[in-house]
C-alpha positions in Angstrom: -0.2 -0.1 0.2 2.4 2.1 1.0 4.6 1.7 -2.8 1.2 2.8 -4.4 0.9 5.9 -1.9 4.7 6.5 -3.1 3.8 6.2 -6.9 0.7 8.3 -6.7 3.0 11.5 -5.4 5.5 11.0 -7.7 3.1 11.0 -10.3 1.4 13.6 -9.0 3.9 15.9 -8.6 5.0 14.8 -12.1 1.7 16.3 -13.5 2.2 19.3 -11.6 5.7 20.3 -12.8 4.2 19.3 -16.4 1.5 21.6 -15.8 3.3 24.8 -14.9 5.7 24.2 -17.3 2.7 24.3 -20.1 2.0 27.4 -19.0 5.0 29.1 -18.6 5.9 28.1 -21.9 2.6 30.2 -22.9 3.6 33.1 -21.7 7.0 33.0 -23.7 4.8 33.1 -26.9 5.4 35.8 -29.2 2.3 37.8 -30.8 2.1 38.5 -34.3 3.0 41.4 -35.4 0.7 43.2 -38.7 3.9 44.5 -41.1 2.8 48.5 -39.7 3.7 46.9 -36.0 7.2 45.5 -37.2 10.5 46.4 -35.5 13.6 47.1 -37.3 15.2 43.7 -37.0 11.8 41.9 -38.0 12.1 44.3 -41.2 15.9 43.4 -41.7 15.2 39.6 -41.4 12.3 39.7 -43.8 14.2 42.1 -46.7 16.9 39.4 -45.6 15.1 36.2 -46.2 12.9 38.2 -49.4 16.4 38.7 -51.2 17.5 34.7 -50.1 14.3 33.3 -51.6 14.7 35.2 -54.7 18.3 34.4 -55.1 17.6 30.8 -54.9 15.0 30.6 -57.0 17.4 32.6 -59.9 19.8 30.1 -59.5 17.0 27.3 -59.4 16.1 28.8 -63.1 19.8 28.6 -64.3 20.4 25.1 -63.3 17.1 24.5 -65.3 18.0 26.2 -68.2 21.8 24.5 -68.3 19.8 20.7 -68.0 17.7 22.0 -70.8 20.8 22.2 -73.0 22.1 19.1 -72.5 25.5 19.8 -71.8 26.5 16.4 -70.5 25.5 14.9 -73.5 27.8 17.4 -75.6 30.5 17.1 -73.4 30.6 13.2 -73.8 30.1 13.6 -77.8 32.8 15.7 -78.0 34.9 13.5 -75.9 34.2 11.0 -78.0 35.1 12.3 -81.0 38.4 13.7 -79.8 39.4 10.8 -78.7 38.7 9.2 -82.3 40.3 11.5 -84.0 43.5 11.8 -81.7 43.2 7.9 -82.1 43.4 8.2 -85.8 46.4 10.7 -85.9 48.4 9.1 -83.6 48.1 5.5 -85.4 49.5 7.6 -88.8 52.2 9.2 -86.7 53.0 6.0 -85.0 52.9 4.2 -88.8 55.2 7.0 -90.4 57.5 6.9 -87.6 57.9 3.1 -87.9 58.7 3.4 -91.3 61.1 6.1 -90.7 63.0 4.2 -88.5 62.3 0.4 -90.2 62.7 1.4 -94.1 61.9 -1.2 -96.3 63.6 -2.2 -99.2 
């Protein structure tokens, strides 16, 4: 019976503490302000947020435009064409050097 009483006392104490915490948290709530009532710090914060969001949107548009140009595909095609041409010219140069150092009668 005493353990049940101790448990109830602990539960009551925890309940009272949680209730006090909830009431004190309510007092920390910041009331919303209309644009006319905003202070300097709120205006600066809004200004920074606006330009940050605008710059993020602009960069996103640029990225989408760049994706539309298929740069990766064009770069891959350029690489393949360059390696093919370089391979051809390297083969010609190798053949010429072979014939310079090993002349046939």
